[in-house]
Wavefront OBJ file of the C-alpha trace (Angstrom):
o trace
v -47.060 62.513 -52.525
v -47.949 62.537 -48.848
v -49.755 59.224 -49.232
v -46.666 57.698 -50.860
v -44.414 58.897 -48.043
v -46.841 57.581 -45.424
v -46.966 54.215 -47.195
v -43.163 53.973 -47.222
v -42.990 54.786 -43.499
v -45.513 52.052 -42.699
v -43.594 49.513 -44.794
v -40.338 50.408 -43.037
v -41.954 50.029 -39.605
v -43.384 46.631 -40.566
v -40.001 45.432 -41.822
v -38.280 46.547 -38.608
v -40.824 44.789 -36.428
v -40.482 41.582 -38.428
v -36.718 41.676 -38.131
v -36.879 42.179 -34.370
v -39.270 39.236 -34.023
v -37.050 37.024 -36.176
v -33.692 37.743 -34.536
v -34.628 38.426 -30.916
v -37.678 36.278 -30.253
v -37.709 33.325 -32.604
v -33.983 32.669 -33.077
v -33.102 32.079 -29.369
v -35.968 29.627 -29.036
v -34.836 27.735 -32.121
v -31.111 27.783 -31.338
v -31.752 26.541 -27.798
v -32.153 23.086 -29.287
v -29.591 20.285 -29.413
v -26.529 19.920 -31.517
v -26.373 17.325 -34.229
v -23.200 15.385 -35.016
v -20.504 17.612 -36.419
v -21.520 20.585 -34.227
v -24.656 21.571 -36.229
v -27.653 22.699 -34.147
v -31.027 21.191 -34.575
v -34.099 23.155 -33.574
v -36.094 22.329 -30.442
v -39.504 23.461 -29.322
v -39.336 26.825 -27.544
v -40.514 25.341 -24.212
v -37.981 22.434 -24.008
v -34.658 22.370 -22.140
v -31.563 20.857 -23.803
v -29.950 18.127 -21.655
v -27.416 15.335 -21.873
v -28.564 11.816 -20.966
v -26.892 8.607 -19.839
v -28.277 5.111 -19.431
v -28.344 3.359 -16.059
v -26.319 0.143 -16.307
v -26.191 -3.062 -14.275
v -22.640 -4.322 -13.732
v -20.253 -5.652 -11.125
v -18.469 -2.789 -9.364
v -15.463 -3.241 -7.032
v -15.749 -1.111 -3.904
v -12.431 0.486 -2.939
v -11.391 2.131 0.316
v -8.621 4.711 -0.053
v -6.040 5.623 2.583
v -2.571 7.087 3.056
v 0.239 4.616 3.702
v 3.936 4.505 4.517
v 6.262 1.940 2.968
v 8.202 -0.156 5.474
v 10.869 -2.812 4.981
v 9.542 -6.249 5.864
v 12.658 -6.675 8.028
v 15.293 -4.165 9.103
v 18.447 -4.833 11.134
v 21.147 -2.474 12.395
v 24.405 -4.429 12.129
v 26.365 -3.807 15.354
v 29.620 -5.354 16.586
v 29.285 -7.868 19.418
v 32.915 -7.452 20.609
v 35.388 -4.576 20.850
v 38.413 -4.184 18.642
v 39.917 -2.560 15.550
v 37.904 -2.902 12.331
v 40.285 -4.496 9.854
v 38.059 -5.306 6.852
v 34.763 -4.311 5.199
v 33.530 -6.793 2.622
v 30.385 -5.081 1.328
v 29.529 -2.127 -0.859
v 26.968 0.465 0.099
v 23.657 -0.397 -1.556
v 24.660 -4.023 -2.146
v 22.176 -6.872 -1.896
v 23.337 -9.526 0.567
v 22.110 -12.973 1.567
v 21.899 -14.516 5.011
v 25.394 -15.451 6.233
v 27.374 -13.221 3.832
v 30.499 -11.810 5.510
v 30.188 -8.056 5.965
v 33.198 -7.086 8.112
v 36.010 -8.434 10.269
v 37.404 -7.268 13.608
v 40.968 -8.005 14.733
v 40.670 -11.516 16.190
v 44.156 -12.141 17.635
v 43.294 -11.510 21.275
v 40.149 -13.630 21.026
v 42.084 -16.450 19.367
v 44.597 -16.322 22.222
v 41.801 -16.621 24.785
v 40.481 -19.677 22.964
v 43.928 -21.300 22.884
v 44.366 -20.683 26.628
v 41.007 -22.276 27.370
v 41.922 -25.318 25.285
v 45.236 -25.675 27.170
v 43.522 -25.512 30.561
v 41.146 -28.210 29.508
v 43.960 -30.477 28.377
v 45.727 -29.973 31.709
v 42.610 -30.788 33.691
v 41.846 -33.793 31.494
v 45.330 -35.204 32.301
v 44.713 -34.779 36.020
v 41.306 -36.392 35.617
v 42.816 -39.411 33.906
v 45.296 -39.889 36.767
v 42.583 -39.420 39.363
v 40.464 -42.104 37.733
v 43.395 -44.541 37.927
v 43.950 -43.758 41.622
v 40.268 -44.189 42.327
v 40.299 -47.604 40.654
v 43.352 -48.714 42.708
v 41.857 -47.525 45.985
v 38.627 -49.269 45.156
v 40.438 -52.620 44.710
v 42.470 -52.129 47.859
v 39.419 -51.195 49.875
v 37.686 -54.338 48.665
v 40.512 -56.497 50.132
v 40.861 -54.349 53.280
v 44.371 -53.159 52.344
v 43.227 -49.521 52.623
v 40.410 -47.702 54.293
v 37.045 -47.003 52.636
v 37.589 -43.311 53.383
v 40.595 -43.141 51.046
v 38.602 -44.859 48.297
v 35.761 -42.347 48.759
v 38.231 -39.434 48.645
v 39.675 -40.740 45.398
v 36.206 -40.980 43.858
v 35.411 -37.419 45.005
v 38.616 -36.191 43.410
v 37.501 -37.737 40.129
v 34.117 -36.034 40.322
v 35.780 -32.689 41.119
v 38.097 -32.927 38.123
v 35.215 -33.977 35.840
v 33.347 -30.808 36.845
v 36.486 -28.768 36.258
v 36.857 -30.217 32.758
v 33.213 -29.393 32.062
v 33.905 -25.799 33.168
v 36.899 -25.714 30.882
v 34.662 -26.780 27.994
v 32.282 -23.945 28.819
v 35.184 -21.506 28.753
v 36.202 -22.906 25.382
v 32.710 -22.457 24.041
v 32.623 -18.872 25.343
v 36.017 -18.084 23.816
v 35.000 -19.663 20.511
v 31.786 -17.619 20.502
v 33.684 -14.390 21.157
v 36.067 -15.302 18.369
v 33.163 -15.890 15.969
v 31.867 -12.383 16.714
v 34.977 -10.932 15.107
v 33.529 -12.046 11.749
v 30.327 -10.047 11.201
v 27.803 -11.708 8.880
v 24.434 -10.644 7.478
v 21.612 -11.845 9.764
v 18.923 -11.283 7.097
v 18.726 -10.992 3.330
v 18.292 -7.481 2.000
v 20.022 -4.334 0.845
v 22.832 -2.695 2.814
v 22.546 1.018 3.472
v 25.215 3.679 3.870
v 28.065 2.576 6.144
v 28.713 4.421 9.386
v 32.279 3.239 10.137
v 35.403 2.902 8.003
v 38.259 0.420 8.285
v 40.765 1.350 10.990
v 38.272 2.582 13.569
v 37.912 0.968 16.984
v 34.410 -0.463 17.193
v 32.647 -1.368 20.416
v 29.603 -3.423 21.287
v 28.133 -0.341 23.002
v 28.189 1.767 19.802
v 24.692 3.099 19.090
v 24.921 3.625 15.330
v 26.351 0.269 14.326
v 28.174 -0.476 11.097
v 25.229 -0.239 8.660
v 21.564 -1.125 8.251
v 20.154 -4.008 6.202
v 16.582 -3.706 4.950
v 14.575 -6.447 3.250
v 12.855 -4.971 0.175
v 11.381 -8.152 -1.327
v 8.745 -8.536 -0.035
v 7.923 -5.157 1.445
v 5.163 -3.834 3.703
v 2.912 -0.780 3.603
v 1.248 0.431 6.791
v -1.821 2.608 6.281
v -4.887 3.898 8.084
v -8.612 3.940 7.366
v -11.497 5.588 9.206
v -13.021 3.472 11.950
v -16.287 3.436 9.970
v -14.544 1.072 7.511
v -13.823 -1.534 10.215
v -16.900 -3.649 9.516
v -16.250 -3.683 5.769
v -12.599 -4.646 6.255
v -13.441 -7.471 8.665
v -16.070 -8.810 6.276
v -13.585 -8.722 3.409
v -10.951 -10.590 5.441
v -13.515 -13.205 6.443
v -14.433 -13.736 2.785
v -10.863 -14.475 1.707
v -7.716 -12.745 0.488
v -8.109 -8.954 0.344
v -6.451 -7.208 -2.614
v -4.575 -3.970 -1.959
v -3.151 -1.543 -4.534
v -0.257 0.878 -4.011
v -0.420 4.104 -6.040
v 1.937 7.114 -6.109
v 1.179 10.335 -4.306
v 0.032 12.792 -6.995
v -2.521 15.493 -7.768
v -4.225 13.349 -10.408
v -7.454 11.509 -9.500
v -6.896 8.145 -7.868
v -8.488 6.294 -10.785
v -5.985 7.841 -13.237
v -2.771 7.048 -11.338
v -0.424 4.227 -12.238
v -0.615 1.138 -10.031
v 2.848 0.674 -8.534
v 2.242 -2.822 -7.162
v -0.491 -5.199 -6.070
v -0.459 -6.898 -2.688
v -2.640 -8.467 -0.035
v -3.838 -7.314 3.361
v -1.957 -9.154 6.110
v -2.624 -7.353 9.410
v -5.596 -5.548 10.953
v -4.620 -3.847 14.199
v -6.353 -5.021 17.375
v -7.637 -1.594 18.400
v -8.921 1.733 17.077
v -6.713 4.739 17.719
v -8.918 6.861 20.021
v -6.998 10.069 19.277
v -7.624 9.950 15.514
v -10.578 7.575 15.133
v -8.675 5.432 12.639
v -7.596 1.818 12.339
v -4.124 0.678 11.349
v -3.590 -1.966 8.684
v -0.584 -3.531 6.991
v -0.341 -4.960 3.484
v 2.453 -7.018 1.928
v 3.695 -6.496 -1.631
v 6.071 -8.648 -3.679
v 7.876 -5.501 -4.921
v 9.564 -7.404 -7.748
v 10.324 -4.165 -9.631
v 11.532 -2.349 -6.480
v 9.126 0.529 -7.080
v 8.224 0.668 -3.378
v 10.935 2.088 -1.114
v 11.021 2.220 2.692
v 9.898 5.564 4.074
v 7.956 6.646 0.971
v 4.327 7.759 1.134
v 1.825 6.034 -1.153
v -1.904 6.020 -1.703
v -3.408 2.656 -0.746
v -6.606 1.249 -2.242
v -8.212 -1.706 -0.471
v -10.903 -3.685 -2.285
v -13.573 -4.162 0.349
v -16.059 -6.060 -1.851
v -17.511 -6.449 -5.344
v -21.081 -5.159 -5.700
v -22.782 -7.649 -8.014
v -25.320 -6.429 -10.610
v -25.227 -2.898 -9.236
v -27.353 -0.195 -10.918
v -24.810 2.467 -11.849
v -24.986 6.005 -13.207
v -22.375 8.757 -13.621
v -21.863 10.622 -10.333
v -22.988 13.927 -11.914
v -26.456 12.456 -12.430
v -27.125 12.339 -8.695
v -28.611 15.577 -7.354
v -29.181 16.419 -3.704
v -31.897 18.467 -2.106
v -33.637 18.987 1.226
v -35.380 15.621 0.905
v -32.251 13.684 -0.038
v -30.696 12.383 -3.250
v -32.626 12.284 -6.511
v -32.148 11.971 -10.279
v -34.078 13.284 -13.256
v -35.343 10.381 -15.366
v -36.401 11.007 -18.991
v -38.941 8.654 -20.533
v -40.351 8.240 -24.041
v -42.464 11.383 -23.673
v -39.258 13.442 -23.255
v -40.318 14.810 -19.891
v -38.086 15.019 -16.826
v -39.270 13.035 -13.825
v -37.780 13.866 -10.444
v -37.192 10.518 -8.738
v -35.735 10.004 -5.239
v -32.967 7.392 -5.041
v -30.830 5.711 -2.394
v -27.094 5.991 -3.048
v -25.305 2.811 -1.981
v -21.802 3.933 -2.960
v -20.276 6.848 -4.816
v -16.768 7.737 -5.969
v -15.160 9.800 -8.710
v -16.171 7.438 -11.517
v -19.487 5.831 -10.635
v -22.500 6.104 -8.353
v -24.325 2.948 -7.283
v -28.049 3.381 -6.677
v -29.418 0.830 -4.254
v -33.046 1.908 -4.769
v -35.108 4.071 -7.085
v -33.772 3.235 -10.555
v -33.754 0.301 -12.952
v -31.152 -0.661 -15.562
v -31.800 0.904 -18.964
v -33.562 4.025 -17.722
v -32.155 7.329 -18.930
v -31.003 9.972 -16.471
v -29.937 13.586 -16.965
v -26.202 14.205 -16.549
v -26.076 17.803 -17.802
v -28.698 20.537 -17.623
v -30.422 19.331 -14.449
v -30.173 22.760 -12.804
v -32.867 24.101 -15.146
v -35.272 21.203 -14.711
v -38.257 20.543 -12.517
v -40.690 17.651 -12.359
v -42.496 17.392 -15.717
v -40.228 19.733 -17.708
v -39.972 18.915 -21.414
v -36.426 18.230 -22.570
v -34.489 17.853 -25.791
v -31.564 15.463 -26.022
v -28.262 17.146 -26.821
v -25.636 15.286 -28.807
v -22.242 16.825 -27.964
v -20.006 17.866 -30.850
v -16.948 15.722 -31.516
v -13.834 17.275 -29.920
v -11.309 18.832 -32.265
v -8.235 17.254 -30.647
v -6.609 13.898 -31.490
v -8.707 10.812 -30.875
v -7.481 7.413 -29.674
v -7.446 4.387 -31.937
v -6.896 0.681 -31.327
v -3.693 -0.139 -29.538
v -3.641 3.027 -27.442
v -2.120 5.305 -30.106
v -3.544 8.648 -31.201
v -4.189 10.120 -34.573
v -5.298 13.614 -35.611
v -8.903 14.140 -36.649
v -9.589 13.849 -40.338
l 1 2 3 4 5 6 7 8 9 10 11 12 13 14 15 16 17 18 19 20 21 22 23 24 25 26 27 28 29 30 31 32 33 34 35 36 37 38 39 40 41 42 43 44 45 46 47 48 49 50 51 52 53 54 55 56 57 58 59 60 61 62 63 64 65 66 67 68 69 70 71 72 73 74 75 76 77 78 79 80 81 82 83 84 85 86 87 88 89 90 91 92 93 94 95 96 97 98 99 100 101 102 103 104 105 106 107 108 109 110 111 112 113 114 115 116 117 118 119 120 121 122 123 124 125 126 127 128 129 130 131 132 133 134 135 136 137 138 139 140 141 142 143 144 145 146 147 148 149 150 151 152 153 154 155 156 157 158 159 160 161 162 163 164 165 166 167 168 169 170 171 172 173 174 175 176 177 178 179 180 181 182 183 184 185 186 187 188 189 190 191 192 193 194 195 196 197 198 199 200 201 202 203 204 205 206 207 208 209 210 211 212 213 214 215 216 217 218 219 220 221 222 223 224 225 226 227 228 229 230 231 232 233 234 235 236 237 238 239 240 241 242 243 244 245 246 247 248 249 250 251 252 253 254 255 256 257 258 259 260 261 262 263 264 265 266 267 268 269 270 271 272 273 274 275 276 277 278 279 280 281 282 283 284 285 286 287 288 289 290 291 292 293 294 295 296 297 298 299 300 301 302 303 304 305 306 307 308 309 310 311 312 313 314 315 316 317 318 319 320 321 322 323 324 325 326 327 328 329 330 331 332 333 334 335 336 337 338 339 340 341 342 343 344 345 346 347 348 349 350 351 352 353 354 355 356 357 358 359 360 361 362 363 364 365 366 367 368 369 370 371 372 373 374 375 376 377 378 379 380 381 382 383 384 385 386 387 388 389 390 391 392 393 394 395 396 397 398 399 400 401 402 403 404
């Protein structure tokens, strides 16, 4: 009986030890492997590290410089009266688009018309005197030629003619001045654009010295955006301008990544300021946009992206593949032997979507994009295939459909 009990105790101890080995020692090593399509795990050797890989690709990559910009009207005019008087008519609506020469307002013109009429009358009077003086000068000239009068009288008659001719010319200047003042009573649009909120209503006395003016006209098509970039970008911007037309994008201010925002409008770089701001270490630039859809509005802040160049046949990897250590940037490359190789690289450009490696990697090589924190040079790895997400997936045409 004692032997039987002892045998049962030994069997129970053996079963417990086998279970502990199975669930706590073997299972973690097996389940540390990759996932197969559909979320099923596939077993990996106990000494390998599961990682995600991506291929290095050679492609043309546009290099963008991002900055903060302010939208400005390409032309802005404060419409002010040029003469004083009662405002008798407003011929525009607030927010109306106007063309050059459109009548905006009228000032009482009666006093200015009277001044013009008086100047015309003075000229007619002086012209009559001039005509008579010319006749006298002609008579005295004939008499002086036959010695019936003195040469002095003939010279005096000619001087009188010259004096009256100058007086008539002065009268014409007064007429022109009066006509100009009269024209100022009709206020027209000096530029094409959109009229803002009016500052004065009909019935008010307006003066040429008024600071606010009647309204403001701003040209919205085309429109400008002034923005800044760090002074380190000066060489790249100058090289881009020397190569040809520089494309500029205007994007809304938002918390989303720049690459995911909607492009409001596309324009071209038109002005590079002639100096660097020493207080901020930045350069000022101005771009012009067609603004056909009127999505850009004066005073608004936008994110500006300037295409500095296109990097031809660049070796690209996802930005998460690039690691950094005391000796600089490096990536883990996985070859056919499924071992991680720590390889130093030179990063030529990096943004939120792509990293360009100028040296250290060739197109087609596989790099680790997930799991690099557990790797060292020569570590064995197992490729992980991520499970398909459970949410809706996109189909052709940009629509979505539920998984099935």
